VOGU-3710 file (C-alpha; in Angstrom, 3 decimals, decimal comma):
1> mnistiwlkf> -13,295/-21,173/85,601  -16,210/-22,832/84,083  -19,195/-24,534/85,527  -18,052/-28,021/84,965  -14,979/-27,314/86,749  -16,601/-25,779/89,679  -18,970/-28,962/89,951  -15,943/-31,338/89,743  -14,396/-29,365/92,465  -17,394/-29,196/94,474
11> rsqqafclaa> -17,825/-33,034/94,182  -13,991/-33,609/95,021  -14,695/-31,599/98,212  -17,711/-33,437/99,031  -15,689/-36,629/98,507  -12,781/-35,415/100,750  -15,147/-34,669/103,502  -16,983/-37,867/103,106  -13,570/-39,707/103,550  -12,507/-37,516/106,449
21> llagclvfig> -15,774/-38,455/108,260  -15,517/-42,123/107,675  -11,814/-42,100/108,889  -13,071/-40,122/111,935  -15,575/-42,750/112,584  -12,871/-45,672/112,139  -10,438/-44,065/114,583  -13,211/-43,493/117,199  -14,384/-47,025/117,078  -10,843/-48,491/116,688
31> cspaqsaagn> -9,323/-46,862/119,267  -10,083/-45,164/122,672  -7,745/-44,044/125,624  -9,125/-46,885/127,661  -8,601/-49,752/124,850  -5,260/-48,183/124,279  -4,323/-48,578/127,970  -5,952/-52,165/128,103  -4,021/-53,227/124,777  -7,643/-54,230/123,624
41> svdpklkeqv> -9,051/-53,923/120,056  -12,825/-52,741/119,568  -15,435/-55,193/119,379  -15,688/-56,413/115,747  -19,407/-56,521/116,189  -19,715/-52,770/117,127  -17,251/-52,102/114,353  -19,255/-53,733/111,779  -22,546/-52,161/113,106  -21,145/-48,736/112,608
51> lqiirenpkv> -19,807/-49,550/109,072  -23,208/-51,057/108,387  -24,953/-47,802/109,587  -22,676/-45,500/107,221  -23,302/-47,940/104,339  -26,924/-47,863/104,628  -27,020/-44,105/105,187  -24,841/-42,360/102,680  -27,508/-39,468/101,883  -27,459/-38,449/105,499
61> ildsvqaysq> -23,596/-38,031/105,462  -23,715/-36,356/101,994  -26,501/-33,914/103,109  -24,264/-32,994/106,058  -21,420/-32,142/103,826  -23,720/-30,130/101,608  -25,093/-28,254/104,448  -21,668/-27,434/105,631  -20,643/-26,314/101,994  -23,755/-24,128/101,822
71> qqqdeikaaq> -23,006/-22,400/105,078  -19,635/-21,768/103,874  -20,914/-20,282/100,500  -23,454/-18,174/102,533  -20,536/-16,868/104,727  -18,615/-15,897/101,650  -21,430/-14,308/100,125  -22,406/-12,223/102,988  -18,597/-11,258/103,319  -18,648/-10,221/99,630
81> qsflqemktt> -21,778/-8,236/99,852  -20,712/-6,294/103,098  -17,242/-5,547/101,679  -18,589/-4,373/98,311  -21,052/-1,975/99,997  -18,404/-0,664/102,391  -16,423/0,198/99,153  -19,385/2,135/97,969  -19,966/4,089/101,145  -16,649/4,146/102,782
91> pksaigdapt> -13,892/3,314/100,695  -11,410/4,649/102,856  -12,323/1,883/105,298  -12,228/-0,715/102,714  -8,940/0,381/101,488  -7,432/0,324/104,902  -3,302/0,538/104,798  -3,211/-0,488/101,349  -0,944/1,852/99,009  -3,018/4,001/96,779
101> tgaaaqqivl> -2,203/6,195/93,616  -4,529/8,193/91,283  -7,315/10,339/92,511  -7,166/11,674/96,155  -11,172/11,700/96,246  -11,497/8,062/96,228  -15,183/8,154/94,583  -14,209/5,590/91,966  -11,618/3,163/93,471  -10,162/0,293/91,500
111> lefsdfqcpf> -8,881/-2,509/94,207  -6,628/-4,928/93,006  -5,704/-8,184/94,557  -2,464/-9,544/92,904  0,721/-11,699/92,961  3,951/-10,453/91,905  4,983/-13,872/90,324  1,511/-14,388/88,741  1,927/-14,292/84,800  -1,646/-13,209/84,722
121> caraydnvkq> -0,946/-10,396/86,845  1,884/-9,249/84,946  -0,500/-8,970/81,840  -2,930/-7,105/83,741  -0,375/-4,867/85,048  0,372/-3,395/81,433  -3,477/-2,589/81,128  -4,000/-1,176/84,550  -0,953/1,010/83,830  -2,586/2,477/80,620
131> fmakhqdkvt> -5,912/2,545/82,392  -4,626/4,664/85,335  -2,478/6,877/82,889  -5,661/7,918/81,347  -7,918/8,131/84,308  -5,682/9,057/87,469  -7,615/12,402/87,930  -10,804/9,967/88,406  -9,707/6,733/89,582  -8,033/5,792/92,957
141> laykhfplss> -5,991/2,629/92,461  -5,352/0,643/95,550  -3,165/-2,618/96,210  -3,929/-5,704/98,161  -1,259/-8,293/98,406  -2,467/-12,030/97,586  0,863/-14,057/97,079  -0,078/-17,509/96,155  2,978/-19,162/97,765  2,082/-22,630/97,116
151> ihpqalpaak> 2,711/-22,229/93,392  4,821/-19,072/93,294  7,923/-19,342/95,665  8,858/-15,818/94,980  5,680/-14,186/95,615  5,851/-13,705/99,201  9,456/-12,399/99,291  8,609/-9,941/96,386  5,275/-8,924/98,429  7,594/-8,438/101,614
161> aawaaqqqgk> 10,136/-6,173/99,569  7,171/-4,160/97,883  5,849/-3,397/101,502  9,591/-2,331/102,569  9,312/0,042/99,671  6,131/1,357/100,866  7,565/2,261/104,252  9,786/4,641/102,248  7,195/5,973/99,884  8,108/4,093/96,714
171> fweyygalfe> 5,518/1,308/96,597  4,446/1,900/93,321  7,727/2,477/91,669  8,720/-0,851/93,126  5,411/-2,291/92,196  6,293/-1,500/88,536  9,669/-2,761/88,694  8,680/-6,110/90,029  6,348/-6,649/87,307  8,409/-5,478/84,616
181> gqkqlgeply> 11,215/-7,719/86,180  9,028/-10,559/86,809  11,345/-13,203/85,101  14,241/-12,236/87,259  12,345/-12,419/90,656  14,822/-12,983/93,646  17,299/-11,622/96,004  19,354/-9,895/93,463  16,465/-8,236/91,792  14,928/-7,085/95,126
191> gsiaqklnlk> 18,312/-5,189/96,212  18,660/-3,846/92,730  15,548/-2,255/92,421  15,934/-0,727/95,869  19,171/0,562/94,994  17,945/2,200/91,862  14,932/3,869/93,588  17,388/5,239/96,287  15,939/3,483/99,193  17,777/3,306/102,622
201> ldkfnsdrns> 18,941/-0,267/102,140  19,192/-1,170/105,963  15,847/0,006/106,459  14,622/-1,731/103,507  16,007/-4,928/104,494  14,949/-4,578/108,172  11,464/-3,919/107,003  11,083/-6,545/104,500  12,303/-9,201/106,825  10,046/-8,107/109,880
211> paaeaaiqkd> 7,138/-9,228/111,700  5,213/-6,152/110,419  5,713/-7,095/106,847  4,495/-10,645/107,445  1,593/-9,376/109,351  0,408/-6,864/106,800  0,368/-9,293/103,924  -1,278/-11,967/105,846  -3,880/-9,544/106,556  -4,617/-8,824/102,863
221> vqlaqqlgie> -4,463/-12,695/102,324  -7,125/-13,241/105,049  -9,381/-10,526/103,380  -9,027/-12,414/100,109  -10,050/-15,642/101,625  -12,828/-14,079/103,552  -14,109/-12,672/100,001  -13,596/-16,292/98,642  -11,079/-15,190/95,806  -9,185/-17,929/94,624
231> gtpffimngk> -6,842/-16,573/91,960  -5,060/-13,561/90,852  -5,579/-10,990/89,498  -8,660/-10,001/91,149  -10,347/-6,541/90,822  -13,061/-4,810/92,509  -14,148/-1,449/90,901  -17,017/0,592/93,076  -18,879/-2,970/93,590  -18,159/-4,430/90,236
241> tfsgavelse> -15,830/-7,531/90,145  -13,598/-8,798/87,560  -10,392/-11,097/87,159  -7,777/-12,403/85,148  -5,711/-10,827/82,495  -8,368/-8,263/82,083  -8,287/-6,141/78,792  -8,408/-2,427/78,872  -11,556/-2,282/76,875  -13,293/-4,166/79,674
251> metilasvsk> -11,952/-1,932/82,229  -13,096/1,120/80,438  -16,669/-0,536/79,954  -16,774/-1,123/83,761  -15,762/2,281/84,504  -18,476/3,609/82,371  -20,865/1,660/84,197  -19,954/2,597/87,870  -19,511/6,322/86,773  -23,584/6,741/85,953
//
């Protein structure tokens, strides 16, 4: 995302907040419980006075919006710094219940936030696979679910299926099969992969449709939101963040920098 896009997004958020504030003012002055009960409308003079105050003081309103936006940015920045520090000092705590593969020592952790229906995640998967094949004795790969359900209708069902496979110790096999079969995501594929991996199908279906699966994935989503992550894939390697369909060479460069 470039600077101009970020600025336009910020300005649109300002406009939305301003519109919401104006609407709230109009609702307040247009209808109160007492007025509704009496069937009377607000005094037109009072309404005009409030609107005039708003027209004459737009900067005050915008300053309030900006202050609120800055507060949100500060909270996200603080959460990011805290989490990145946690990854450096106590990686096991940062990883939590996330499935892991690679080095058991967890001295270098590559944490992936991903969406099984995201085409950029599928492209990154190939490079992550090559990277881990080369560095599995040195790097620990951990996975966090971040299904973008508003644009990827199969992202959440796929995430739940992968979580169910994790309960039978087959997360990474299922993870690979989902990305490699991304164009066929859907119920037939989920069951087919489970059968190929010799999963207990009754347990698999029960687990993926359970409140526990929903809660586990939502926990990952909330973490991503707290960290201000807006897209997938997103990676953190020992405090270094990077995103998108990352190239293998970039991952090697980051590994070299965190290994010093």
